[in-house]
C-alpha positions, 0 to 999 in steps of 0.5 A: 774919630774913625775908630769911635764910628767903627766901634759904634757900628760894631756895637750894632746888630750884625744882621742890621749892619749886613743888611745895610751893607748889602742894600748899599752894594746893590744900589746899581740898576732899577730903582724899583729893583732896589725897592724890592730888595729893601722890602725883602731884607726888612722883612727877613730883619724883623724875623731875627733874633736881633730885633728881640734883643734890642728890645729887651735890652732897651727895657732893661737898660743894658747894652745889647748883646748880639750873637756873631753871624 
């Protein structure tokens, strides 16, 4: 079960996984600082090539191929 979860996470966008981990680690402090961090992180993720790969692979009905970070 744990290995299956790890494989599922590993198949996702490295940019997205990195950002989620960084956001969770940022969890301490003022909630408004956290909101600002998430706002910036989301804008960065929207500019990554991973987003286009996600859309393209979905339309082509194939598994996405993400570059390593």
